[in-house]
ROTOR-785314 format. One line per field, with one value per residue: residue number from 1; x, y, z of N, C-alpha, C in turn. Coordinates in steps of 0.02 Angstrom, whole numbers. Example, Ala and Ser with C-alpha at 12.3 -4.5 7.8 and 13.67 -1.06 7.14 Angstrom:
BEGIN
resi <- [1:2]
nu <- [660:642]
nv <- [-284:-112]
nw <- [390:354]
cau <- [615:684]
cav <- [-225:-53]
caw <- [390:357]
cu <- [660:645]
cv <- [-165:2]
cw <- [390:394]
% end
This chain:
BEGIN
resi <- [1:2:3:4:5:6:7:8:9:10:11:12:13:14:15:16:17:18:19:20:21:22:23:24:25:26:27:28:29:30:31:32:33:34:35:36:37:38:39:40:41:42:43:44:45:46:47:48:49:50:51:52:53:54:55:56:57:58:59:60:61:62:63:64:65:66:67:68:69:70:71:72:73:74:75:76:77:78:79:80:81:82:83:84:85:86:87:88:89:90:91:92:93:94:95:96:97:98:99:100:101:102:103:104:105:106:107:108:109:110:111:112:113:114:115:116:117:118:119:120:121:122:123:124:125:126:127:128:129:130:131:132:133:134:135:136:137:138:139:140:141:142:143:144:145:146:147:148:149:150:151:152:153:154:155:156:157:158:159:160:161:162:163:164:165:166:167:168:169:170:171:172:173:174:175:176:177:178:179:180:181:182:183:184:185:186:187:188:189:190:191:192:193:194:195:196:197:198:199:200:201:202:203:204:205:206:207:208:209:210:211:212:213:214:215:216:217:218:219:220:221:222:223:224:225:226:227:228:229:230:231:232:233:234:235:236:237:238:239:240:241:242:243:244:245:246]
nu <- [-601:-573:-617:-520:-673:-673:-733:-739:-831:-961:-991:-1133:-1173:-1098:-1125:-1247:-1202:-1142:-1234:-1320:-1398:-1379:-1311:-1155:-1078:-1076:-935:-861:-818:-780:-713:-565:-554:-614:-754:-725:-819:-871:-854:-724:-596:-557:-480:-380:-218:-127:-5:32:2:40:101:148:223:325:380:439:553:721:880:962:891:788:847:896:767:737:824:797:659:707:692:697:794:951:1084:1119:1257:1298:1260:1122:1058:964:907:879:925:969:920:913:802:825:784:625:506:428:366:327:357:445:471:585:668:829:1002:1076:986:930:805:767:817:768:699:750:650:541:543:501:362:327:326:229:130:137:77:-54:-77:-51:-145:-242:-205:-98:61:179:236:246:350:372:443:530:635:647:762:760:625:480:309:177:173:213:333:362:450:425:377:453:577:636:641:545:415:324:270:171:131:85:14:38:-43:-55:-117:-52:-107:-116:-147:-164:-145:-166:-250:-349:-411:-536:-567:-613:-596:-589:-679:-739:-625:-650:-781:-951:-989:-912:-880:-1019:-1024:-912:-803:-725:-578:-564:-626:-560:-439:-484:-543:-422:-337:-409:-411:-275:-290:-353:-281:-177:-47:20:31:-20:-108:-120:-226:-282:-398:-358:-285:-224:-91:-81:-135:-84:-44:-19:24:108:141:254:259:358:279:163:-25:-142:-230:-247:-342:-351]
nv <- [364:207:167:79:-208:-347:-504:-677:-761:-864:-967:-956:-847:-745:-753:-692:-577:-507:-492:-398:-431:-455:-373:-331:-486:-601:-684:-854:-1009:-1078:-1037:-943:-816:-644:-562:-436:-358:-324:-228:-125:-122:-12:138:182:187:82:65:-60:-141:-218:-175:-46:-95:-170:-48:26:-30:-43:-45:-155:-230:-261:-337:-437:-494:-542:-638:-730:-766:-824:-777:-753:-656:-549:-447:-298:-227:-122:48:136:255:329:218:139:13:-82:-223:-369:-481:-643:-753:-878:-785:-809:-921:-883:-829:-678:-586:-499:-343:-360:-407:-295:-188:-36:-52:-158:-165:-151:-93:-176:-188:-170:-306:-381:-346:-393:-530:-525:-511:-615:-726:-677:-692:-829:-878:-859:-946:-884:-888:-837:-666:-543:-422:-241:-117:-92:12:166:288:447:468:556:596:608:767:837:888:800:655:493:338:254:290:268:137:78:27:-59:-114:-203:-309:-420:-589:-757:-901:-1062:-1155:-1100:-1007:-833:-677:-529:-356:-232:-288:-362:-308:-223:-97:85:249:336:262:161:33:-68:-130:-72:22:-21:-90:-198:-302:-413:-491:-659:-660:-534:-519:-611:-533:-423:-469:-509:-393:-321:-396:-398:-269:-282:-360:-269:-255:-155:18:111:70:71:78:34:110:240:318:355:337:225:118:-12:-78:-134:-29:-35:0:49:167:248:315:327:365:329:202:180:134:142]
nw <- [-864:-778:-618:-499:-405:-375:-395:-419:-547:-583:-734:-794:-707:-756:-892:-873:-827:-924:-1021:-962:-864:-741:-580:-501:-456:-317:-242:-318:-292:-401:-502:-551:-603:-655:-725:-831:-826:-698:-553:-496:-381:-237:-284:-205:-154:-33:86:95:-36:-167:-278:-216:-134:-187:-274:-156:-120:-82:-187:-126:-56:-160:-256:-171:-139:-279:-302:-190:-245:-354:-489:-676:-706:-734:-653:-721:-783:-871:-960:-894:-868:-748:-703:-566:-516:-618:-718:-823:-926:-921:-922:-891:-796:-643:-699:-826:-993:-1039:-1182:-1231:-1288:-1381:-1308:-1359:-1368:-1271:-1233:-1170:-1042:-876:-707:-562:-478:-550:-604:-490:-496:-613:-584:-493:-587:-687:-601:-611:-760:-772:-734:-830:-923:-996:-1058:-1127:-1163:-1264:-1274:-1294:-1241:-1109:-1017:-1067:-1120:-1047:-1062:-1076:-1014:-1129:-1202:-1079:-954:-866:-817:-890:-828:-887:-902:-801:-799:-749:-806:-923:-1072:-1176:-1310:-1362:-1313:-1280:-1266:-1186:-1269:-1382:-1456:-1498:-1426:-1483:-1449:-1511:-1624:-1569:-1460:-1456:-1419:-1391:-1394:-1232:-1174:-1029:-960:-873:-781:-750:-846:-969:-1128:-1177:-1253:-1321:-1439:-1434:-1415:-1390:-1257:-1183:-1176:-1112:-968:-940:-917:-834:-729:-686:-639:-528:-451:-392:-432:-502:-521:-617:-769:-939:-1082:-1256:-1250:-1199:-1273:-1434:-1446:-1370:-1446:-1474:-1374:-1202:-1073:-916:-755:-607:-470:-350:-201:-265:-245:-290:-392:-559:-710:-890]
cau <- [-538:-595:-584:-500:-659:-702:-743:-747:-897:-982:-1011:-1201:-1186:-1048:-1161:-1299:-1190:-1129:-1302:-1327:-1467:-1362:-1271:-1100:-1096:-1032:-877:-876:-763:-781:-680:-517:-536:-667:-764:-702:-893:-871:-824:-650:-581:-553:-421:-334:-168:-93:81:26:-13:81:141:182:288:389:412:462:610:789:917:992:821:749:897:892:717:734:865:761:614:733:668:738:838:1015:1113:1152:1327:1306:1244:1059:1050:896:883:910:952:955:926:879:772:875:742:561:487:360:342:291:416:429:513:607:723:895:1056:1106:943:915:740:769:825:717:726:744:580:492:540:454:311:318:325:163:86:145:27:-106:-61:-43:-231:-274:-165:-51:146:224:224:298:378:404:498:535:673:660:802:733:550:433:240:164:169:234:402:362:468:382:409:498:634:666:649:479:359:323:227:158:109:57:9:27:-94:-26:-125:-22:-148:-106:-189:-136:-177:-188:-296:-396:-442:-602:-577:-632:-551:-627:-739:-721:-600:-682:-840:-1015:-983:-861:-929:-1054:-1024:-858:-783:-695:-523:-573:-656:-506:-399:-522:-546:-355:-305:-457:-393:-209:-302:-382:-221:-137:22:35:-12:-63:-115:-152:-244:-292:-443:-332:-265:-204:-14:-89:-174:-60:-4:-50:65:90:193:234:293:358:238:102:-64:-198:-206:-294:-344:-385]
cav <- [318:171:158:11:-260:-405:-573:-724:-760:-926:-965:-935:-783:-720:-733:-641:-499:-471:-470:-339:-452:-454:-321:-372:-563:-630:-731:-907:-1045:-1115:-991:-910:-762:-618:-536:-362:-304:-325:-171:-141:-102:79:177:200:154:76:36:-128:-157:-265:-121:-2:-132:-168:12:56:-71:-23:-84:-214:-275:-294:-390:-507:-540:-563:-709:-781:-791:-862:-740:-751:-579:-549:-388:-269:-169:-78:101:138:310:348:167:132:-64:-109:-298:-386:-536:-686:-827:-856:-761:-846:-976:-845:-811:-625:-595:-433:-331:-391:-373:-234:-137:-18:-51:-236:-154:-144:-107:-242:-163:-188:-371:-402:-327:-438:-595:-535:-505:-701:-751:-664:-722:-906:-904:-852:-971:-851:-922:-786:-607:-502:-339:-193:-96:-55:73:221:337:505:473:591:604:646:835:868:876:757:610:427:283:204:338:240:61:42:20:-120:-107:-273:-291:-478:-631:-807:-948:-1111:-1192:-1068:-947:-773:-626:-469:-295:-192:-315:-404:-272:-184:-30:136:313:364:210:132:-28:-119:-111:-85:60:-40:-114:-261:-356:-421:-547:-699:-623:-467:-548:-630:-496:-373:-496:-518:-333:-300:-447:-367:-211:-310:-385:-223:-257:-95:80:137:30:115:32:62:163:291:377:335:302:160:72:-82:-115:-125:-2:-57:37:60:223:260:368:332:373:307:174:192:96:193]
caw <- [-830:-741:-548:-471:-359:-400:-372:-471:-582:-611:-806:-800:-684:-804:-968:-859:-826:-996:-1058:-919:-831:-664:-558:-457:-431:-266:-256:-326:-285:-458:-543:-509:-630:-640:-780:-842:-809:-620:-528:-477:-304:-230:-318:-146:-141:35:83:90:-92:-207:-321:-172:-93:-242:-293:-118:-104:-100:-229:-101:-34:-209:-273:-120:-153:-340:-300:-154:-282:-421:-553:-725:-715:-718:-657:-789:-770:-931:-955:-895:-834:-712:-677:-493:-501:-691:-731:-888:-913:-944:-912:-859:-738:-605:-749:-890:-1023:-1068:-1235:-1223:-1340:-1356:-1279:-1402:-1355:-1215:-1215:-1149:-977:-823:-639:-519:-436:-598:-614:-441:-513:-681:-554:-476:-648:-704:-579:-655:-815:-779:-722:-900:-977:-1039:-1057:-1147:-1165:-1312:-1233:-1345:-1216:-1029:-1022:-1127:-1083:-1042:-1095:-1038:-1019:-1193:-1194:-1017:-951:-814:-832:-889:-784:-929:-913:-734:-809:-699:-860:-975:-1140:-1185:-1360:-1372:-1258:-1312:-1224:-1175:-1323:-1443:-1479:-1476:-1421:-1505:-1417:-1580:-1669:-1537:-1399:-1473:-1373:-1398:-1345:-1189:-1138:-978:-986:-843:-741:-779:-894:-996:-1185:-1141:-1290:-1362:-1472:-1391:-1399:-1349:-1195:-1148:-1158:-1065:-922:-908:-895:-770:-668:-664:-605:-465:-410:-356:-439:-536:-489:-682:-828:-1001:-1132:-1319:-1233:-1159:-1312:-1504:-1436:-1353:-1478:-1486:-1324:-1133:-1028:-847:-711:-528:-451:-288:-180:-289:-204:-321:-449:-621:-778:-931]
cu <- [-589:-577:-571:-538:-674:-690:-751:-822:-913:-991:-1070:-1204:-1145:-1078:-1217:-1266:-1165:-1189:-1330:-1382:-1445:-1301:-1196:-1122:-1048:-977:-905:-811:-738:-725:-619:-510:-611:-682:-751:-772:-894:-836:-776:-638:-565:-483:-366:-278:-145:-26:85:14:42:140:179:237:348:422:454:529:670:822:930:937:790:804:905:829:695:775:838:703:645:714:712:771:910:1038:1129:1194:1333:1274:1160:1042:979:889:918:958:946:969:903:856:815:834:682:551:427:334:325:367:404:488:528:661:786:945:1077:1055:941:850:721:779:762:751:715:669:523:484:507:385:277:301:252:117:95:88:-37:-122:-75:-128:-268:-236:-122:31:191:198:268:313:394:461:481:567:687:706:779:666:507:365:209:137:169:310:406:396:422:409:456:566:674:681:586:421:375:276:217:117:55:57:-12:-3:-51:-62:-99:-54:-128:-148:-158:-181:-195:-241:-363:-443:-513:-615:-608:-601:-609:-671:-707:-684:-651:-737:-908:-1028:-938:-923:-950:-1037:-957:-840:-744:-630:-515:-592:-597:-448:-419:-523:-475:-319:-353:-433:-321:-235:-308:-311:-174:-66:56:-1:-47:-59:-159:-166:-261:-353:-415:-318:-233:-124:-9:-120:-151:-35:-41:21:45:157:191:281:296:313:187:40:-134:-185:-263:-283:-384:-376]
cv <- [279:171:76:2:-313:-455:-621:-744:-838:-912:-933:-860:-736:-705:-688:-572:-462:-462:-423:-344:-436:-399:-351:-440:-577:-676:-809:-943:-1086:-1095:-954:-833:-713:-582:-463:-329:-297:-266:-181:-102:-29:92:186:173:156:61:-26:-162:-184:-220:-61:-38:-160:-104:34:28:-36:-65:-151:-252:-298:-352:-454:-545:-565:-635:-745:-813:-826:-840:-736:-678:-572:-467:-359:-205:-132:-6:101:187:322:276:145:44:-102:-178:-304:-450:-597:-767:-813:-828:-782:-893:-936:-826:-735:-609:-528:-420:-360:-366:-302:-178:-116:-42:-112:-218:-130:-133:-159:-243:-196:-276:-413:-408:-380:-506:-598:-548:-583:-732:-757:-697:-795:-920:-891:-890:-949:-886:-878:-724:-570:-439:-289:-150:-88:-10:95:275:403:527:508:576:640:724:880:855:836:683:546:394:245:232:299:155:37:38:-20:-99:-170:-276:-380:-541:-697:-851:-1011:-1160:-1167:-1017:-894:-724:-563:-401:-253:-219:-349:-355:-233:-132:19:201:327:313:176:57:-74:-96:-108:-31:33:-82:-184:-322:-365:-487:-592:-670:-572:-487:-563:-580:-424:-393:-490:-451:-307:-338:-429:-308:-236:-335:-327:-218:-205:-38:114:90:68:68:62:123:231:348:336:293:238:107:1:-97:-94:-86:-16:-24:43:120:241:324:363:326:341:253:192:139:125:171]
cw <- [-788:-669:-535:-420:-374:-377:-431:-482:-613:-680:-817:-780:-723:-869:-944:-850:-885:-1023:-1009:-883:-747:-644:-546:-433:-368:-292:-277:-316:-346:-498:-509:-538:-622:-707:-779:-817:-745:-600:-507:-404:-299:-261:-270:-140:-61:16:75:14:-121:-249:-270:-139:-130:-259:-230:-87:-114:-140:-198:-94:-97:-240:-233:-143:-217:-322:-246:-191:-351:-483:-605:-734:-687:-701:-707:-757:-818:-915:-949:-851:-806:-689:-610:-485:-562:-689:-801:-877:-956:-944:-886:-787:-687:-659:-807:-915:-1051:-1126:-1243:-1277:-1318:-1335:-1310:-1385:-1276:-1184:-1176:-1066:-929:-751:-605:-483:-483:-609:-553:-471:-569:-648:-527:-522:-688:-668:-596:-723:-826:-770:-776:-935:-1027:-1023:-1069:-1165:-1212:-1286:-1284:-1315:-1138:-1013:-1079:-1108:-1097:-1071:-1042:-1055:-1080:-1171:-1137:-1005:-891:-848:-841:-827:-820:-926:-836:-745:-762:-748:-909:-1029:-1177:-1244:-1371:-1315:-1300:-1251:-1221:-1242:-1395:-1462:-1445:-1477:-1432:-1481:-1477:-1611:-1635:-1481:-1401:-1432:-1430:-1360:-1296:-1144:-1089:-1001:-934:-803:-776:-846:-961:-1072:-1166:-1190:-1338:-1401:-1425:-1361:-1359:-1280:-1140:-1134:-1109:-1005:-892:-876:-835:-716:-644:-618:-543:-424:-388:-370:-483:-516:-568:-741:-879:-1052:-1193:-1300:-1212:-1213:-1377:-1485:-1413:-1373:-1492:-1428:-1253:-1090:-953:-805:-645:-517:-380:-254:-206:-245:-224:-374:-500:-673:-823:-1006]
% end
């Protein structure tokens, strides 16, 4: 499991990082994103973190914030047992299109608080030129963690599984095809695989920048287990004390 800091890396310094010639590199004003090989911040979660702020809101507070930020979601008044403030995606969220399961599928439902986390995610995605995300599911009724009785955050509509990301130039990054992961390997930091093909490098830089943003408490990738071979899982959880990416 990789622990959650990262600073922007200029192109030559980034190449040196990839080749293992340099350690962590100081911040550079030239770029807005960081190499996946840079160390991640402390995994300790504070109440001021973006993920904790979103997760800690009450339903009324969240809906008011969604309205204030003009996010592309609409309140859902159909069945959604376990979801405190259900909504559905009906338009872009902070400038990014999230393609979700259709209105007849429960998998397209999400909690209002996840919508706020997706708005934070969208800011990171835009820095990586991602304009569209293919979503496999968010709400899965009665979902549990594999082999455990503990409910998954999917059962509360507080998790998202992303399978594909489309860039502004139309090129698609497909998690199952392009990630180039291996079970048990660190995703980010000095222990991560140092040589990746272009699409894999883009995916790795992106997901590690999401971890740096603090917008989610838990991030699971194909390195976690076989069940995650084709998607990134991101969730928020009220009361979470640590962040993780695996």
